[in-house]
N, C-alpha and C positions, 0 to 999 in steps of 0.2 A: 584501522584507518589512520592515515598519516595525520599528525596534528596540524600540518599546514593546510590540509583540505577538509578537515573534519567539520568545520563550520559551514563549508560550501556544500558538501555532499551528504552531510549527516544532520542530526538533530541533537541539541545539547543534552536533553534529558535521556534520550535513547543511548547516546554515546556514553553518558555517565553510568547508566545501568549496565553497560557492556564493557566498561573499562577494565584494565588489568586489576586495579584495586578492587573493583566490584566483583570480579571473578574470584579473587582470593577470599574476599569477605563472605561471599555466598557459600563457598566450600567450608570455610571456618564456621559459619552459622550452622551448617549441617552437622559438622563434627560436635559442636557444643550441644545442639539439640539432641544428638544421638546419645551423648553422655547423660544428659538430663532425662531422656526417655528411659534409658537403662536404669538410672537411679530411681525413677518413679516406681519401677517394679522390683527394686531391691537388688539389682545386679551390680550397681556401682554405689559405694558409700557416699552419702550426701556431702561429707566433708571434703571429698575429692573434687567437687564441682567448682569451688571457688578458683582453684588454680587453672582448671580447664577453661572456665569462662574468661579469666584474665588473659589467657593465651589466645583467645578467639578474636583478636583485633588485627586486621590486615596490615596496619602501619608498623607492626612489630617485626615484620619479616622483610628480609633482604630479597627484593624481587630479582635482582641480577643473579644472585646465587641460586635462587629457585629455578630460574630459567636455565642456567647451566646444568644443574642437577637433573632437571626434567629431560634435557636432551639425552642424558645418559640412561635415565630410568625408564623412559618411554612414555611417561605421562606426568602431569603436574601434581597429582595427588600424592604420589610416593614421597617426593622430597618435602612436600608441605606437611604431611603427617609426621615425617621424621623430625622436621624442624619444630613442629608443635609439641611433639612428645618431649623433645629436649627442653623446650621452654617451660613446659609443665613440670618436668623433673627438677628444674632449677629451683623451684619453690616448694615442690611436694613430690618426692621421689616415688611414693606409693601411688599417687594419683596418676602418674604417667602411664601406668599399665592399663588404664581404662580409656585412653585416647583411641579412637577408631574402633571401638569394641564391636565385633561382629560384622563389620563392614568390609567391602572391597573398594579399590580405587574408583571403579566405575560408579558405585553407589554415590560417592561423594561428588564426582564430576558431573554425573547426569542430574542429580538432584540440585546441585549448585546451579547448573545451567537453567533448570526449570525455574528456580528462584529469580534468576536474572531475566528470563523471558517474561515472567509474571510482572516484573517491574518495568521492563522496557516497552512491551507491546501496547499496554494501555495508552502510552503517549502517542503511538501511531494511531490508535483508534480515536483518540481525542482530536488529532489533526484531521482525520477523515470526517469527524463530526463537524469540525469547524469549516472544512471545505464544503460539506453538504449544506450547512447553514447559509454560507455565502452563495452557493449555487441556487438555493431556494429563493434567496432574495432577488437574484437576477431573473429567475423564472417568473417570480411574482410581478416584478416591475415591468418586465419586457414580454409578458405573455402575448401581447398583440403587436409587438414591434417587428415589422417585416424586415427580413434580410433574405439574401439569396441562399437557397439550398444548393449544395454542390455534390455531384456524384462523379466519380472518376476524375476528380480535381477540376471538373468543368461546371459551369453554371447549369443548374437544372430548373427547378421551379421555386417560387417563394416559400419560405418557412417563416418562423419567428425566432428571434434570439431566445425568447423564453422557452421555446421547445427544445432548443439546443441545451440550454442550462438545465432544463428538467431532465434531459437525458443524462447529463453528468450526475445530477442529484440521485436519480434512480440507481445508477450503477454504483455510486459511492455507498449508498445504503446497503446494497446487496453484499458488496465485498467487506464492508465493515461488520455486518452481521456474521458473515462467514469467518472473519478473522477472530472475532470475539469467541465464537463457538469453538473454533479449532484451538485457540489458546486455552480455553477451559478444559478441553479434552486432553491437551498435552501436559497440563499442570497436575501431574500425579507423582507420587513418591517413587523413587527408585531405591530399593533396599532388598538385596538378595544374598549378600555375601559372595564367597568365592565363585560359586557356580549356580547361584540362584536357589539354594536350599536352606540358607541360614543355619547350616549344620553346626557352626562354631558356637551358636547360642542355644543349642539343644532345642527343647520344646518352648523356650521363651521367645524365639525369634518373631513369630507373628505378633505377639503382644508388644514387643519393643517397636516393631514396625508401626503398629497401630498408634502407639503413643507418640512416636517420632512424627508420623503424619499429622497428628493433632497439633503438636507443638509448632510445626512448620506451616500449618494451615493448608496441607496438601491431602487430597484423597489418596487412600491406599488401594492400589489395584489388586486384582485377585492373585497375581503372582508377578515377580520381577520381569522387567522387559529389556534386559540387557541386550539381547540380539533381535528384539522385535521393535522396529523403529518407526512404525507407520504413524504414530501420533505426531512425532516431530516432523516427519516428511509431509504429512498432511498440512501442518502449519506452514512449512516451507513453501509448499505448492500454493497455498492461499496467499502468502506474502508475494509470490510471483504474480498472482492474479491482481493483487492490490497495485503492485508496481505497473502492471500492464494497463489497468484501469486509469491510473494517474497519468500514464503516458498518452492515452487517448485525449484527455483533457489538455495536456501540455501541447500536443500536436495541434489541436484546434486553436489554442491560444497563440501559438507561434505563427500559424498560417494567417489567422485574423489580424495579427499584428504586423504583417509584412507592410512595407512602405506603400506598395501599390494597392493594398487592400484597406488597411487602416481602420478596421471595424471595432477592434478592441485591443487593448494593450495593457501590460503590467504598469502599475502606478510608478511614475518616475520618482527617484529619490537621489539625494546627493551621493555621488560615488557609486551608484548602482547602474549596471547595464551599459556603461560607457565603453569607449575604445581607447587603446593606448595611443592611437594616431588620428582617429577621426572624431572630432568634437561633437558632431551631430548625431552620433549613433545612440540608439536606445534599444539595447539588446534584451531579448527575453530570457533573463537569467534563471528565473524560477522554472520556466519550461525546460531549459537545458538540463537542469538538475534532475528533473523527473524523467526526461528522455534518456539521460545517461544511466539512471538506475534501471530503467526498463531494458536497456541494452545489455546490462550485466546480469540481471536477475535470472533469465532463462538458463544460463550456464551454471549458476549457483544452485538453482532448483534441480537441474539435471544431475549435478554432483550428489545432492541429497538422495534423489531417486536411485542413482547408480550405486549408492552405498548400502542399499537395503539387503543385499544378499550376504548377510553376515554368517560367519561359520559357527555352527553348533551353539554352545551356550554363551560364548563371548567372541565378538568379532575381531578380526585382524586386518587393519587398514580401513575398513569401511567406517567403523566407529571413529577412528582418528580423523578421517576425512571431514567429519561433521564439525570438529572443534572450531575451526575458523570459518567454515562455509556458512553455517546457520547464523552466527553472530553478524557476519558481514552482510548477509541478506537482510537481516533485521535493520542494520545500520542504514543501508542505502534506501530501503523502503521508508524508514523514518524520515530521512532527508527529503525524499520525494513527496511524502505526505505533507510535511511542513511547508515545502516550497509551493505546492499547489494550493494549500489552504491560504498561504500568504497572497499568492497571485489572485485567487478568486476574491479574497477579502478586499483587495484594493483595486480590482479591475476597473479600468476606464473604458466605458462603452460609448461609441460614437454612432448613435442611431441615424444621424444625417448621412454619414458615410455609408452605412448599411443600405439606406434608401438609394443613394447615388449608384451603388454597385448593382442594385437591381436594374437600374435604368440604363446601364452601360451598353446593353445589347439593342437598345431601341425597341424594347418590347418583345423580343424573341422568346424570352423566358416565360411569356404568358401564351405562347402558341398553343400549348396543350389545353389551356382554358378555352380558347376560341374553338379549337378543334372539337372539344367535348360538347360544347353548346351547339355548334354547327352540325355535328354528327347526330344530335337528337332530332334534327329537322331534315337532314339530307341523307343520312346514313353514314356510319362510321368510316367505311373505306373511302368513299368519295370525299368526305370532309377532310380526312387525313391527307389525301392527295392534293386538294386545293390549298390547304394551309402549308403543306410542305413546299409547294411551288411558290407560295407567297413569301415564305422564309428565304428561299433561295434568291428571290428578287430583292428582298430587303437587304440581304448581305451583299449581293452583287452591285446594287445601285446606291448603297448607303442610305436607304430610306427607312424611316420608322415603320414598324410593322403595321401600325394602325393606318398609316397613309396608304400602304400597299393594299390592305384589306378594303379600305373605303373605295379604292379605285377598281377593285375587282368586281365586275358585274355579277358573277356567280355567287360571290360571298354576300355582296350588298343586297342581293335578292332575298336572302334569308336573315341577314343581320342588319339592323338599322345602325346609323352612326352613333346613336346614344348607347346602343347595346355594345358596340365595339369599344366605345370609350370606357364603359364600365368593366368590360372584360380585360382591358389593359391596366386596370388598377390592381396592384398586388394584394390589397386588403380583401378583394373579392375572391381570391383563390388560395386561401390558407387552410381549406378543409376543416378538420376538427383539431387543429393544432391547439387552440385554446382549451378545448375539452381535455386533451391529453395532459396539458400542463396542470390544469386544475385537479385532474385525477392523481397526479403525482404529489402535488402540494397538499392534497387532502390528508395525506399520511404525515404523522409527526416526524420531523427531521431527526430527532434524537433516537428514534426507534431503530435506526439502521435499516 
């Protein structure tokens, strides 16, 4: 991600965990832990560890030179191991032969990536929890605040803002739980040597792997997964779901914040959401970040899915396609999660404008309520016919629906003026919205 846009489209903690320095450090951490694990079972002399540990610092390496060498070698691990070996040899020539013992490049790259994911994705989960907490607050405060429900971008019937916020909350919980579970499933050690047999370590391979996993805090799978990528792809797919869920919230916020709607908008702040030419603008910046992420995420997820058909014991091209794809997906999802958490946390809600928007049709949005009540006395089909005709007249003559209804002898025969008045009140036609909100709120926000 470009440094110029990393603060806009990313998240500081996620970006840090996925930076070039963090990538090098994660790979070096694996190399050091590998030497320590081998030493624990007697394959590496303990006196060799000091030099190896001292060489395990990312700031000691020339990134530009590593980048050039990686282009020739085909991956970053090869030049890094070479540079690390030379650095160790400079202080202890004998210790240098124990660098990268029993491992292959993919072991270091994959396990290094897992360490980065383990550090980066909890930040996304924390933003999702923060967004869920904010959504819960809106749901609680506005459980009975009427607003117009919209279907096919048209006014439908009244709902409550609390119900909309509860919908956000419920979805955020689900994707957060799935993200946490898929991260846990993906955080396993990769250690198999050249072709997944650990042959160069003889019979000691499994024990080195067990100790290595222990030292890195990673479970050891039943066998290496060099060409079996479903754990990472499942995580990528869930990241796509997270981005999509955040985009739903962002779309709602953007639409509610339109000038003509004005029901809710991102909190204003100096230098935020303005225009280079129009001083009056209040643009939904946070929503735009989440929507941009959701536009990009499907392609990145598709690349991960498309890379799964890897050849034999080690993939050619498919594995390499993951190197930039998955980190980028994590980055943009992190930015989207941060943005929506910020937006919901500072959301300005205009309940009066919500009420005004319900009334803009002159009561047409409550036609269903009248039809349902009238239908219980007159029959559904006849009631629908009468109310549909009344709606047409209301639109054609610009009259409030309750006026038309009161003047219709067939309607007034079954509904009194007081009943019509009550039926024209949004609060009387909210169904079980409050019950749904309470049902969602009854669960703990932090449980995902």
